C-alpha angles and dihedrals in degrees: 000000000000122000120264110242115246127224121208120205128185115206123174089351093305120115115226118198120224111274136131092276091054093049088053093054090048093055090049090054093048091053092050092051090050092051089048091051091048094047090048092052091048090051091051091049091050094048091047093048091052091047091052091046093052092043091053091047091050093050089048092051091047091050090048093049092049088053096049117091118206115237114260114259116259119242138175121233141191132193117251110241136195116237133174108238123192113240107251128173111214121214143160123232147164128239117233133182118261086228125017136165140157106231112223140174112264095196134025117268150130120270110242102161137031116186103176142060130219110279097014125150110237134185125231110276095024109145106237104173139005131203123208110275104165093127092048091047091054092047088049090055092053092044090052091049089052089044091052091049091049089051092054093047089049095054094045091049088050091056091045092051093049088056088046092238094127136041123258090245092057086054093049092050092053090047089050091051091050092053093044090054091048091052094048093053091046090053093049089047090049088055092051091051090053087062092055113077112207128184103255090207140000117279145100125301124225129216116326112246103189138052137220112276095021120141108233126203122207114290097017111158113244105172145327117250120193134175107221104181109100106018126199123234110203125192145145132243130189112265088243089071093050091100094052098061135066143178113275090026112144117244126191123201144167138213132208090242092067105028097174096043125088119206125199138206142156133250108260104175142006118204114246092216129070115216106250093208102048098019087227126135121217121235131191125205125192114225124196111227110177095149092046091231092142126065132204111260094036117141114237135193108205142185127207110210110213092193092239135107138217128193113234137178101246128204133160117271092241089071092066118092103203112214135168089237095050143310116271141181131201114240120198112229139158104266132185130223126224090264091053096257113145125223141163110259142147134255122207109236122188113222143193120229115218101176144341133225116181109297092354133083127199113224118207096181139020107041139042143219111288098026115138104235122191111239097166130043098018093132092074096047136100131181110294095011114155112238142189118219124229118165098173093109107037119151117242108243118196135181090229109028121192128202115273115254124239 
């Protein structure tokens, strides 16, 4: 018999000679290898199937997303209307007293009498403060005595001159002495008057700046005195408006202290000179102030009514999109797609603003009466965007808004 071939295996570094045991091990290993290959193939098939399934699902989702059209944005619209607005020139001004001065001491002296309180109303000529003038009063008494003596000498000399008993030179000397005594008395009396501070006009005093017994130097501020009825409202206008204003023209204005109240006055004077730097002209308005509600120094926003009207297309200010390249609004129109389908969308229209009144703006160019203008939701729009109209929450726009109550 021929020899049976032997098979040598090396497992874990141990050589195993071909024998029935080694043949059995080899068959086991081969079965394990076949199972591994089958499992690997099955794994690949499962992974590939899942990949195909997911790819199909993603493609379907993409297709569905492409086919879905988002709902149009909701906007609020108003109809542009034509209104007649009076022509008004706006300006900013400052209220000043018709008469105003800071009373101050003319000469040094100690305060011996104060006859006023802060904020008091006074009349012209009222003595407000007196400085010590005891020395001046004594000098005035001596000067008046000298004046009386000089008057007696003058009369005696005149009588003697009439009887030709004295020379003309003696009479002239007596006359000069009389005039000198009168002048000395007047000078001392003037010095005393400088220590009596009187109200130069009727008005209201400010806050007292000095105290009784205080030693004042020259030009020490004592108190402010202002005449507040009427007040003056001073403001400036561009020279192009000069031909539109006139003396006696009525002016209305408001101040921050009384936000809901409107005050009126009339143009009293227009400056004859134009400021060469600003090209503005100064205007003064006389404002009655019997209740003293207004104070000098107040900031005022005023309006000059020119007594004429212009017809403007008016829309709420919220409709305007303010941009560096121009102001625009969105107007709702019936638009058409490329395939001919019609839809409700918006067109962006650039406009020119002619005037403003509270929450409203007047448009001189860009839109017409009857246009449906977007006032809510414009931030999410582009030109030709489709829209859905909902006017249930439109804000109330007024030319003269007032603060909300409550």
